[in-house]
Structure formats: structure tokens, C-alpha cells
MDTraj code that builds the backbone (N, CA, C; nanometers):
import mdtraj as md
import numpy as np

residues = "UNK UNK UNK UNK UNK UNK UNK UNK UNK UNK UNK UNK UNK UNK UNK UNK UNK UNK UNK UNK UNK UNK UNK UNK UNK UNK UNK UNK UNK UNK UNK UNK UNK UNK UNK UNK UNK UNK UNK UNK UNK UNK UNK UNK UNK UNK UNK UNK UNK UNK UNK UNK UNK UNK UNK UNK UNK UNK UNK UNK UNK UNK UNK UNK UNK UNK UNK UNK UNK UNK UNK UNK UNK UNK UNK UNK UNK UNK UNK UNK UNK UNK UNK UNK UNK UNK UNK UNK UNK UNK UNK UNK UNK UNK UNK UNK UNK UNK UNK UNK UNK UNK UNK UNK UNK UNK UNK UNK UNK UNK UNK UNK UNK UNK UNK UNK UNK UNK UNK UNK UNK UNK UNK UNK UNK UNK UNK UNK UNK UNK UNK UNK UNK UNK UNK UNK UNK UNK UNK UNK UNK UNK UNK UNK UNK UNK UNK UNK UNK UNK UNK UNK UNK UNK UNK UNK UNK UNK UNK UNK UNK UNK UNK UNK UNK UNK UNK UNK UNK UNK UNK UNK UNK UNK UNK UNK UNK UNK UNK UNK UNK UNK UNK UNK UNK UNK".split()
xyz = np.array([
    [15.6409, 21.4663, 14.5764],
    [15.6199, 21.3342, 14.4859],
    [15.7488, 21.3062, 14.4168],
    [15.8106, 21.4023, 14.3581],
    [15.9165, 21.3702, 14.3010],
    [16.0300, 21.3150, 14.3759],
    [16.0481, 21.3718, 14.5142],
    [16.1218, 21.3038, 14.6037],
    [16.0949, 21.1638, 14.6461],
    [15.9937, 21.1315, 14.6568],
    [15.9472, 20.9930, 14.6821],
    [15.9956, 20.8972, 14.5842],
    [15.9706, 20.9465, 14.4553],
    [15.9938, 20.8584, 14.3493],
    [16.1495, 20.8527, 14.3304],
    [16.2283, 20.9474, 14.3597],
    [16.3704, 20.9402, 14.3564],
    [16.4252, 20.8456, 14.4722],
    [16.3610, 20.8585, 14.5810],
    [16.4078, 20.7704, 14.6967],
    [16.3734, 20.6315, 14.6761],
    [16.2641, 20.5962, 14.6024],
    [16.2316, 20.4588, 14.5664],
    [16.3239, 20.3891, 14.4639],
    [16.3724, 20.4713, 14.3766],
    [16.4732, 20.4222, 14.2826],
    [16.6017, 20.4009, 14.3429],
    [16.6328, 20.4913, 14.4268],
    [16.7714, 20.4827, 14.4932],
    [16.7677, 20.3614, 14.5916],
    [16.6609, 20.3360, 14.6711],
    [16.6554, 20.2165, 14.7575],
    [16.6621, 20.0941, 14.6700],
    [16.5933, 20.0813, 14.5500],
    [16.5978, 19.9749, 14.4786],
    [16.7443, 19.9536, 14.4229],
    [16.8052, 20.0453, 14.3731],
    [16.9352, 20.0247, 14.3224],
    [17.0322, 19.9900, 14.4418],
    [17.0159, 20.0295, 14.5413],
    [17.1125, 19.9973, 14.6675],
    [17.0883, 19.8498, 14.7071],
    [16.9552, 19.8114, 14.7100],
    [16.9353, 19.6676, 14.7278],
    [16.9984, 19.5707, 14.6273],
    [16.9945, 19.6012, 14.4899],
    [17.0381, 19.5279, 14.3960],
    [17.1921, 19.5186, 14.3980],
    [17.2375, 19.6316, 14.4338],
    [17.4007, 19.6279, 14.4578],
    [17.4537, 19.5591, 14.5542],
    [17.3750, 19.5303, 14.6690],
    [17.4195, 19.4339, 14.7879],
    [17.3980, 19.2950, 14.7646],
    [17.3395, 19.2676, 14.6590],
    [17.3101, 19.1072, 14.6525],
    [17.4255, 19.0307, 14.6043],
    [17.5296, 19.1178, 14.5434],
    [17.6478, 19.0296, 14.5110],
    [17.6388, 18.9920, 14.3645],
    [17.7292, 18.9089, 14.3132],
    [17.7436, 18.8598, 14.1684],
    [17.6031, 18.7787, 14.1434],
    [17.5693, 18.7500, 14.0120],
    [17.4704, 18.6781, 13.9804],
    [17.5023, 18.5193, 13.9926],
    [17.4099, 18.4530, 14.0450],
    [17.4154, 18.2993, 14.0716],
    [17.4950, 18.2305, 13.9418],
    [17.5936, 18.1347, 13.9752],
    [17.6687, 18.0633, 13.8796],
    [17.6452, 17.9066, 13.8964],
    [17.6124, 17.8377, 13.7987],
    [17.5767, 17.6841, 13.8084],
    [17.7032, 17.6148, 13.8735],
    [17.6806, 17.5285, 13.9615],
    [17.7978, 17.4619, 14.0116],
    [17.8045, 17.3246, 13.9332],
    [17.9351, 17.2801, 13.9085],
    [17.9646, 17.1624, 13.8396],
    [17.9559, 17.0432, 13.9302],
    [17.8887, 16.9316, 13.8930],
    [17.9092, 16.8119, 13.9581],
    [18.0485, 16.7462, 13.9223],
    [18.1229, 16.7297, 14.0532],
    [18.2476, 16.6615, 14.0204],
    [18.2493, 16.5341, 13.9323],
    [18.3211, 16.5375, 13.8349],
    [18.3436, 16.4187, 13.7402],
    [18.2485, 16.4112, 13.6241],
    [18.1287, 16.4812, 13.6350],
    [18.0288, 16.4595, 13.5362],
    [18.0280, 16.5506, 13.4132],
    [18.1041, 16.6757, 13.4399],
    [18.1148, 16.7679, 13.3209],
    [17.9717, 16.8438, 13.3197],
    [17.8744, 16.8165, 13.3917],
    [17.7512, 16.8959, 13.3694],
    [17.7205, 16.9857, 13.4968],
    [17.6462, 17.0723, 13.4697],
    [17.6038, 17.1540, 13.6077],
    [17.5044, 17.0816, 13.6921],
    [17.5117, 17.1046, 13.8177],
    [17.4319, 17.0407, 13.9187],
    [17.2877, 17.0938, 13.8877],
    [17.2654, 17.2054, 13.8378],
    [17.1298, 17.2603, 13.8140],
    [17.0540, 17.1823, 13.7009],
    [17.1307, 17.1186, 13.6134],
    [17.0634, 17.0378, 13.5109],
    [16.9654, 16.9388, 13.5470],
    [16.9932, 16.8567, 13.6630],
    [16.9276, 16.7493, 13.7179],
    [16.9434, 16.7815, 13.8729],
    [16.8301, 16.8398, 13.9417],
    [16.8615, 16.8626, 14.0771],
    [16.8391, 16.7324, 14.1789],
    [16.7902, 16.6249, 14.1023],
    [16.7675, 16.4961, 14.1842],
    [16.8917, 16.3931, 14.1496],
    [16.9785, 16.4465, 14.0832],
    [17.0945, 16.3566, 14.0473],
    [17.1722, 16.3199, 14.1498],
    [17.2272, 16.2005, 14.1708],
    [17.3047, 16.1502, 14.2762],
    [17.4261, 16.2185, 14.2625],
    [17.4860, 16.2401, 14.3796],
    [17.6422, 16.2799, 14.3733],
    [17.7204, 16.1600, 14.3884],
    [17.8451, 16.1606, 14.3378],
    [17.9376, 16.0530, 14.3431],
    [17.9637, 16.0078, 14.4941],
    [17.9570, 15.8678, 14.5178],
    [17.9823, 15.8272, 14.6370],
    [17.8483, 15.8471, 14.7469],
    [17.7465, 15.8915, 14.6991],
    [17.6340, 15.9023, 14.7764],
    [17.5566, 15.7789, 14.8169],
    [17.5641, 15.6732, 14.7460],
    [17.4723, 15.5477, 14.7773],
    [17.5317, 15.4912, 14.9069],
    [17.6556, 15.4582, 14.9213],
    [17.6962, 15.4003, 15.0432],
    [17.6725, 15.2498, 15.0539],
    [17.7299, 15.1851, 15.1558],
    [17.7060, 15.0325, 15.1701],
    [17.5495, 15.0114, 15.2296],
    [17.4978, 14.8819, 15.2171],
    [17.3826, 14.8553, 15.2812],
    [17.4156, 14.8255, 15.4320],
    [17.2918, 14.8432, 15.5206],
    [17.3192, 14.8255, 15.6564],
    [17.3575, 14.6855, 15.6859],
    [17.4339, 14.6583, 15.7873],
    [17.4514, 14.5139, 15.8200],
    [17.3286, 14.4274, 15.8299],
    [17.3604, 14.3017, 15.7681],
    [17.2348, 14.1989, 15.7928],
    [17.1371, 14.2258, 15.6742],
    [17.1516, 14.3250, 15.5835],
    [17.0627, 14.3204, 15.4745],
    [17.1001, 14.2444, 15.3620],
    [16.9942, 14.1588, 15.3137],
    [17.0201, 14.0735, 15.2025],
    [16.9761, 14.1160, 15.0638],
    [17.0560, 14.0937, 14.9659],
    [17.0235, 14.1229, 14.8380],
    [16.9514, 14.0183, 14.7634],
    [16.9184, 13.9085, 14.8256],
    [16.8562, 13.7991, 14.7642],
    [16.7007, 13.8184, 14.7608],
    [16.6338, 13.7871, 14.6486],
    [16.4943, 13.7961, 14.6488],
    [16.4173, 13.6728, 14.7334],
    [16.2960, 13.6955, 14.7678],
    [16.2335, 13.5798, 14.8475],
    [16.2047, 13.4676, 14.7513],
    [16.1877, 13.3445, 14.8119],
    [16.1566, 13.2346, 14.7266],
    [16.0194, 13.2474, 14.6520],
    [16.0182, 13.2393, 14.5149],
    [15.9199, 13.2339, 14.4276],
    [15.9099, 13.3838, 14.3644],
    [15.9628, 13.4855, 14.4156],
    [15.9536, 13.6291, 14.3672],
    [16.0211, 13.6201, 14.2121],
    [15.9307, 13.6822, 14.1275],
    [15.9719, 13.6893, 13.9835],
    [16.1090, 13.7607, 13.9705],
    [16.1938, 13.7536, 13.8901],
    [16.3165, 13.8273, 13.8632],
    [16.2865, 13.9894, 13.8487],
    [16.3658, 14.0726, 13.9038],
    [16.3587, 14.2101, 13.8762],
    [16.4527, 14.2462, 13.7492],
    [16.4119, 14.3191, 13.6705],
    [16.4781, 14.3479, 13.5523],
    [16.5321, 14.2404, 13.4544],
    [16.4759, 14.1246, 13.4861],
    [16.5097, 14.0112, 13.3905],
    [16.4076, 14.0149, 13.2709],
    [16.4672, 13.9479, 13.1711],
    [16.3746, 13.9370, 13.0513],
    [16.2624, 13.8382, 13.0805],
    [16.1662, 13.8616, 13.0406],
    [16.0460, 13.7545, 13.0560],
    [16.0679, 13.6494, 12.9324],
    [16.0262, 13.5208, 12.9659],
    [16.0442, 13.4204, 12.8579],
    [15.9755, 13.4488, 12.7304],
    [15.8662, 13.5199, 12.7463],
    [15.7626, 13.5425, 12.6312],
    [15.7711, 13.6969, 12.5987],
    [15.7946, 13.7290, 12.4807],
    [15.7583, 13.8621, 12.4292],
    [15.6215, 13.8776, 12.3693],
    [15.5678, 13.9931, 12.3643],
    [15.4437, 14.0060, 12.2973],
    [15.4289, 13.9596, 12.1478],
    [15.5362, 13.9748, 12.0931],
    [15.5406, 13.9424, 11.9537],
    [15.5535, 13.7871, 11.9301],
    [15.5993, 13.7147, 12.0193],
    [15.6067, 13.5663, 12.0012],
    [15.4819, 13.4872, 11.9750],
    [15.4774, 13.3996, 11.8984],
    [15.3595, 13.3155, 11.8806],
    [15.3417, 13.2038, 11.9718],
    [15.2734, 13.2607, 12.1074],
    [15.2726, 13.1748, 12.2050],
    [15.1186, 13.1157, 12.2218],
    [15.1278, 12.9728, 12.2420],
    [14.9765, 12.9259, 12.2368],
    [14.9837, 12.8203, 12.3306],
    [14.8548, 12.8016, 12.3922],
    [14.8124, 12.6928, 12.4837],
    [14.6820, 12.6317, 12.4284],
    [14.6523, 12.5076, 12.4452],
    [14.5393, 12.4412, 12.3866],
    [14.5114, 12.3149, 12.4535],
    [14.3902, 12.2605, 12.4095],
    [14.3628, 12.1346, 12.4670],
    [14.1971, 12.1165, 12.4775],
    [14.1739, 12.0239, 12.5868],
    [14.0287, 12.0147, 12.6004],
    [13.9883, 12.0018, 12.7597],
    [13.8974, 12.0519, 12.7957],
    [13.8407, 12.0432, 12.9319],
    [13.7379, 11.9259, 12.9334],
    [13.7449, 11.8381, 13.0115],
    [13.6275, 11.7470, 13.0276],
    [13.5539, 11.7776, 13.1469],
    [13.4200, 11.8033, 13.1213],
    [13.3131, 11.8323, 13.2366],
    [13.2568, 11.7003, 13.2693],
    [13.2603, 11.6496, 13.3940],
    [13.2063, 11.5226, 13.4240],
    [13.1096, 11.5419, 13.5442],
    [13.0375, 11.4429, 13.5817],
    [12.9360, 11.4490, 13.6794],
    [12.8301, 11.5579, 13.6627],
    [12.7934, 11.6284, 13.7589],
    [12.6931, 11.7270, 13.7500],
    [12.7277, 11.8101, 13.6446],
    [12.8527, 11.8621, 13.6362],
    [12.8928, 11.9689, 13.5425],
    [12.8588, 11.9149, 13.3901],
    [12.8544, 11.7833, 13.3625],
    [12.8222, 11.7617, 13.2207],
    [12.6817, 11.7877, 13.1918],
    [12.6091, 11.8106, 13.2941],
    [12.4622, 11.8327, 13.2633],
    [12.4197, 11.9767, 13.3020],
    [12.5252, 12.0524, 13.3332],
    [12.4843, 12.1960, 13.3999],
    [12.4148, 12.2594, 13.2720],
    [12.3145, 12.3405, 13.3105],
    [12.2443, 12.4214, 13.2134],
    [12.3108, 12.5626, 13.1723],
    [12.3873, 12.6200, 13.2586],
    [12.4709, 12.7197, 13.2326],
    [12.5948, 12.7521, 13.3336],
    [12.6709, 12.8441, 13.2960],
    [12.7961, 12.8558, 13.3763],
    [12.9105, 12.8810, 13.2799],
    [13.0237, 12.9056, 13.3397],
    [13.1300, 12.9545, 13.2636],
    [13.2722, 12.8841, 13.3079],
    [13.3522, 12.8536, 13.2127],
    [13.4877, 12.7944, 13.2485],
    [13.5978, 12.8933, 13.2219],
    [13.6633, 12.9180, 13.3155],
    [13.7779, 12.9968, 13.2949],
    [13.9088, 12.9120, 13.2807],
    [13.9914, 12.9567, 13.1754],
    [14.1197, 12.8662, 13.1546],
    [14.2213, 12.9686, 13.1714],
    [14.3155, 12.9380, 13.2586],
    [14.4502, 13.0340, 13.2828],
    [14.5672, 12.9449, 13.2926],
    [14.6646, 13.0261, 13.2590],
    [14.8077, 12.9695, 13.2545],
    [14.8714, 13.0757, 13.3504],
    [14.9335, 13.0131, 13.4370],
    [15.0005, 13.0964, 13.5470],
    [15.1472, 13.0337, 13.5823],
    [15.2577, 13.1174, 13.6159],
    [15.3699, 13.0531, 13.6725],
    [15.3399, 12.9868, 13.7908],
    [15.4062, 12.8747, 13.8040],
    [15.3617, 12.7917, 13.9390],
    [15.4267, 12.8717, 14.0651],
    [15.3037, 12.8574, 14.1559],
    [15.3240, 12.9445, 14.2867],
    [15.2861, 13.0800, 14.2800],
    [15.2535, 13.1196, 14.1697],
    [15.1974, 13.2610, 14.1545],
    [15.0547, 13.2695, 14.1332],
    [14.9859, 13.3633, 14.2062],
    [14.8163, 13.3663, 14.1790],
    [14.7663, 13.4255, 14.0570],
    [14.8433, 13.5432, 13.9971],
    [14.8018, 13.6181, 13.8956],
    [14.8383, 13.5269, 13.7631],
    [14.7334, 13.5104, 13.6870],
    [14.7635, 13.4306, 13.5596],
    [14.8337, 13.5178, 13.4578],
    [14.9209, 13.4525, 13.3708],
    [14.9758, 13.5203, 13.2585],
    [14.8945, 13.5225, 13.1512],
    [14.8145, 13.4125, 13.1245],
    [14.6950, 13.4131, 13.0211],
    [14.5722, 13.3664, 13.0936],
    [14.4544, 13.4316, 13.0412],
    [14.3400, 13.3748, 13.0862],
    [14.2324, 13.4048, 12.9805],
    [14.1162, 13.3047, 12.9741],
    [14.0229, 13.3417, 12.8876],
    [13.8966, 13.2770, 12.9554],
    [13.7811, 13.3096, 12.9306],
    [13.6526, 13.2799, 12.9719],
    [13.5805, 13.2302, 12.8703],
    [13.5070, 13.1140, 12.8897],
    [13.4334, 13.0353, 12.7943],
    [13.2868, 12.9975, 12.8691],
    [13.1838, 13.0478, 12.7881],
    [13.0477, 13.0107, 12.8117],
    [13.0280, 12.8531, 12.8181],
    [12.9534, 12.8043, 12.9072],
    [12.9278, 12.6523, 12.9024],
    [12.8503, 12.6163, 12.7647],
    [12.7899, 12.7147, 12.7121],
    [12.7183, 12.6852, 12.5809],
    [12.8213, 12.6475, 12.4836],
    [12.9484, 12.7038, 12.5040],
    [13.0433, 12.6710, 12.3966],
    [13.1094, 12.5186, 12.3973],
    [13.0519, 12.4544, 12.4961],
    [13.1113, 12.3015, 12.5127],
    [13.0217, 12.2320, 12.4150],
    [13.0834, 12.1101, 12.3872],
    [13.0195, 12.0196, 12.3049],
    [12.9028, 11.9510, 12.3786],
    [12.7974, 11.8900, 12.3245],
    [12.7069, 11.8116, 12.4039],
    [12.7606, 11.6983, 12.4682],
    [12.7178, 11.6465, 12.5881],
    [12.7692, 11.5389, 12.6482],
    [12.7449, 11.4089, 12.5892],
    [12.8452, 11.3332, 12.5863],
    [12.8496, 11.1916, 12.5467],
    [12.8944, 11.0942, 12.6470],
    [12.8113, 11.0127, 12.6870],
    [12.8566, 10.9123, 12.7937],
    [12.8970, 10.9643, 12.9263],
    [12.8221, 11.0893, 12.9502],
    [12.8433, 11.1554, 13.0827],
    [12.9472, 11.2530, 13.0903],
    [13.0038, 11.2697, 12.9690],
    [13.1269, 11.3671, 12.9533],
    [13.1042, 11.4821, 12.8397],
    [13.1078, 11.5981, 12.8971],
    [13.1073, 11.6996, 12.8074],
    [13.2421, 11.7755, 12.7806],
    [13.2812, 11.7879, 12.6641],
    [13.4051, 11.8350, 12.6177],
    [13.4076, 11.9781, 12.5884],
    [13.5019, 12.0586, 12.6265],
    [13.5150, 12.2028, 12.5924],
    [13.6559, 12.2343, 12.5363],
    [13.6609, 12.2496, 12.4091],
    [13.7999, 12.2615, 12.3522],
    [13.8304, 12.4065, 12.3768],
    [13.9650, 12.4333, 12.3972],
    [14.0107, 12.5597, 12.4360],
    [14.1472, 12.5967, 12.3633],
    [14.1736, 12.7319, 12.3570],
    [14.2893, 12.7800, 12.2880],
    [14.3174, 12.9061, 12.3475],
    [14.4373, 12.9334, 12.3895],
    [14.4866, 13.0595, 12.4484],
    [14.6075, 13.1112, 12.3653],
    [14.6058, 13.2325, 12.3244],
    [14.7127, 13.2791, 12.2667],
    [14.7709, 13.4261, 12.3146],
    [14.8480, 13.5050, 12.2440],
    [14.8946, 13.6330, 12.3043],
    [14.7854, 13.7274, 12.3295],
    [14.6607, 13.7115, 12.2438],
    [14.5612, 13.8077, 12.2824],
    [14.4825, 13.7855, 12.4178],
    [14.5177, 13.6733, 12.4749],
    [14.4735, 13.6372, 12.6063],
    [14.5730, 13.6553, 12.7278],
    [14.6789, 13.7320, 12.6878],
    [14.7928, 13.7671, 12.7731],
    [14.7592, 13.8611, 12.8781],
    [14.7637, 13.8403, 13.0180],
    [14.7499, 13.9481, 13.1155],
    [14.8650, 13.9874, 13.1706],
    [14.9836, 13.9208, 13.1592],
    [15.1048, 13.9690, 13.2216],
    [15.2279, 13.8724, 13.1661],
    [15.3393, 13.9116, 13.1826],
    [15.4378, 13.8458, 13.1153],
    [15.4799, 13.7088, 13.2042],
    [15.5362, 13.6148, 13.1137],
    [15.5670, 13.4888, 13.1930],
    [15.7269, 13.4966, 13.2337],
    [15.7411, 13.4419, 13.3439],
    [15.8758, 13.4399, 13.3914],
    [15.9353, 13.3129, 13.3859],
    [16.0470, 13.2827, 13.3858],
    [16.1213, 13.1557, 13.3720],
    [16.0523, 13.0528, 13.4849],
    [16.0426, 12.9400, 13.4564],
    [16.0152, 12.8437, 13.5580],
    [15.8790, 12.7645, 13.5009],
    [15.8399, 12.6725, 13.5838],
    [15.7234, 12.5841, 13.5739],
    [15.5901, 12.6548, 13.5428],
    [15.5055, 12.5971, 13.4448],
    [15.3805, 12.6636, 13.4407],
    [15.2700, 12.5641, 13.4842],
    [15.1541, 12.6200, 13.5056],
    [15.0285, 12.5594, 13.5548],
    [14.9184, 12.6084, 13.4680],
    [14.8448, 12.5118, 13.4168],
    [14.7137, 12.5203, 13.3435],
    [14.5941, 12.5024, 13.4425],
    [14.5176, 12.5932, 13.4609],
    [14.3978, 12.5787, 13.5479],
    [14.2762, 12.6088, 13.4737],
    [14.1800, 12.5118, 13.5014],
    [14.0391, 12.5228, 13.4587],
    [13.9574, 12.5462, 13.5683],
    [13.8665, 12.6276, 13.5629],
    [13.7735, 12.6699, 13.6690],
    [13.6328, 12.7045, 13.6229],
    [13.5291, 12.5795, 13.6817],
    [13.3972, 12.6218, 13.6419],
    [13.3391, 12.6987, 13.7586],
    [13.2532, 12.7894, 13.6976],
    [13.2115, 12.8976, 13.7840],
    [13.0624, 12.9117, 13.7294],
    [12.9608, 12.8785, 13.8255],
    [12.8348, 12.8855, 13.7822],
    [12.7717, 13.0198, 13.7300],
    [12.8233, 13.1381, 13.7944],
    [12.7728, 13.2563, 13.7637],
    [12.8595, 13.3407, 13.6779],
    [12.9982, 13.3099, 13.6676],
    [13.0846, 13.3712, 13.5891],
    [13.1502, 13.5026, 13.6639],
    [13.1288, 13.5156, 13.7984],
    [13.1829, 13.6187, 13.8825],
    [13.2951, 13.5572, 13.9491],
    [13.4206, 13.6089, 13.9221],
    [13.5374, 13.5572, 13.9702],
    [13.5325, 13.5681, 14.1280],
    [13.4792, 13.6722, 14.1878],
    [13.4763, 13.6840, 14.3282],
    [13.3923, 13.5748, 14.4151],
    [13.2979, 13.5425, 14.3500],
    [13.1900, 13.4387, 14.4112],
    [13.2599, 13.3060, 14.4227],
    [13.2351, 13.2397, 14.5149],
    [13.2992, 13.1041, 14.5358],
    [13.1790, 12.9838, 14.5394],
    [13.0709, 13.0218, 14.5435],
    [12.9788, 12.9139, 14.5583],
    [12.9611, 12.8423, 14.4208],
    [12.9815, 12.7002, 14.4327],
    [12.9660, 12.6100, 14.3155],
    [13.0802, 12.6028, 14.2281],
    [13.1994, 12.6538, 14.2647],
    [13.3305, 12.6661, 14.1671],
    [13.4026, 12.5341, 14.1965],
    [13.4337, 12.4952, 14.0828],
    [13.5160, 12.3599, 14.0897],
    [13.6421, 12.4000, 13.9898],
    [13.7585, 12.3499, 14.0430],
    [13.8940, 12.3947, 13.9927],
    [13.9746, 12.2812, 13.9902],
    [14.0560, 12.2624, 13.8679],
    [14.1635, 12.1464, 13.8540],
    [14.2722, 12.2212, 13.7773],
    [14.3889, 12.1695, 13.8063],
    [14.5154, 12.2128, 13.7459],
    [14.5956, 12.1029, 13.7050],
    [14.6888, 12.1451, 13.5902],
    [14.7898, 12.0404, 13.5345],
    [14.8954, 12.1142, 13.5109],
    [15.0373, 12.0551, 13.5162],
    [15.1458, 12.1193, 13.4521],
    [15.1343, 12.1425, 13.3056],
    [15.1911, 12.2361, 13.2568],
    [15.1931, 12.2844, 13.1159],
    [15.3259, 12.3371, 13.0542],
    [15.3445, 12.3569, 12.9361],
    [15.4525, 12.4334, 12.8940],
    [15.4155, 12.5139, 12.7762],
    [15.4807, 12.6153, 12.7313],
    [15.4584, 12.6970, 12.6145],
    [15.4454, 12.6089, 12.4976],
    [15.3336, 12.6193, 12.4118],
    [15.3207, 12.5530, 12.2973],
    [15.2413, 12.4173, 12.3220],
    [15.2071, 12.3799, 12.4361],
    [15.1202, 12.2665, 12.4447],
    [14.9842, 12.2781, 12.4063],
    [14.9478, 12.2181, 12.2939],
    [14.8178, 12.2190, 12.2433],
    [14.7354, 12.0996, 12.2542],
    [14.7904, 12.0181, 12.3363],
    [14.7064, 11.8900, 12.3581],
    [14.6841, 11.8490, 12.5066],
    [14.6696, 11.9725, 12.5946],
    [14.6428, 11.9444, 12.7265],
    [14.4954, 11.8889, 12.7599],
    [14.4749, 11.8063, 12.8678],
    [14.3577, 11.7616, 12.8924],
    [14.3610, 11.7822, 13.0349],
    [14.2321, 11.8196, 13.0937],
    [14.2181, 11.8604, 13.2175],
    [14.0521, 11.8225, 13.2515],
    [14.0367, 11.7610, 13.3542],
    [13.9153, 11.7110, 13.4044],
    [13.8607, 11.8054, 13.5166],
    [13.7390, 11.8368, 13.5147],
    [13.6556, 11.9083, 13.6172],
    [13.5367, 11.8105, 13.6405],
    [13.5227, 11.7609, 13.7653],
    [13.4267, 11.6730, 13.8093],
    [13.3556, 11.7205, 13.9412],
    [13.2392, 11.7156, 13.9384],
    [13.1575, 11.7553, 14.0765],
    [13.0641, 11.6353, 14.0993],
])
top = md.Topology()
chain = top.add_chain()
for i, resn in enumerate(residues, 1):
    res = top.add_residue(resn, chain, resSeq=i)
    for name in ("N", "CA", "C"):
        top.add_atom(name, md.element.get_by_symbol(name[0]), res)
traj = md.Trajectory(xyz[None], top)
């Protein structure tokens, strides 16, 4: 038993002795730090040129990457005005009006708010008015430089995915426009 224990210790020591010196961190050329500090760091000159025919231009209508949005969350950004409901919409018993502001050519709104038709004023001379106001609390995404569109959408059931009975209209707008007028007619 003593022989087995001594043999195990000697075998272990001989294996350790054959491993060589302890590992030493390798310095990344020019950085002054060891490569083991960040195993995913790029080595100098690793990027290389783009393949031939590769463009660095973004497709038309693509929002800028890394660019500053024209509106910060702290800015007092507002949009407002009135939606005029005409025709059958002036007497619709229920439904919802979605008011959205989005960059021109982009589907996702930067601002959006849903109003119940009950919020609209009673119809006068066949026109029912719905005053609206959007501010930073209605912000869904950042604004990018360029033209903006104000969209009003009547939806009888208030479910965005449904399309039956939906009436939509849009007009150009700009930040701070509080006198927008948009007509929804069916």
C-alpha cells in the first residue's frame, strides 16, 4: 500500500515537471495590454478591405445609423389639431381613431395615440370634430431627419390588425404643428 502511494506521488510529480513553464499572457502588439484581457479583441490590421463591388451607401429611405435623432426624449415635442369625421363616420356609434406621426416612407410611427370615438364632439352640420394632441408620452420611436406625415385612421373595432371598415387619411406635418387639420370621410 505504501508502495502504491509513493508511486502515485512520483508519477504526479513527473507529469508536472514535463509541462514546462507556467503560461504567460501574450501582449497584443501596439496596445500595451495582454491578449487574455479581451479574447474577442481585434488584432491590428484584421479588418481588411471590403470585397470588390460592396457599397457603403444605405438604401434609399433607410434611417441613418449612429446618427443623432432630431428629437430627444427630453425635448418638448408636440403635435396637435383636429380630425374632422364626415359622412357615415360623423354618425358612427362607436369606434376608435388612431393618430400617428411617422417619418415619410416609414411604416412604424414615431408617435401614436388612440382615441375612442366617444371623445369626439357631437356632429354639427354633418361633421364631427375630434381634437387631438400628441407629445413625448406618445413617443414610440425616435424621429429621423426628413419629412413627417400625420396619419388619422378610423377603426370600428380598435384592433390594429383588422382591416374591415378602416378609413385612413394623411397630411404632411412638422414638429410643433398644433393646428393640423385632417378629414376622414366614408
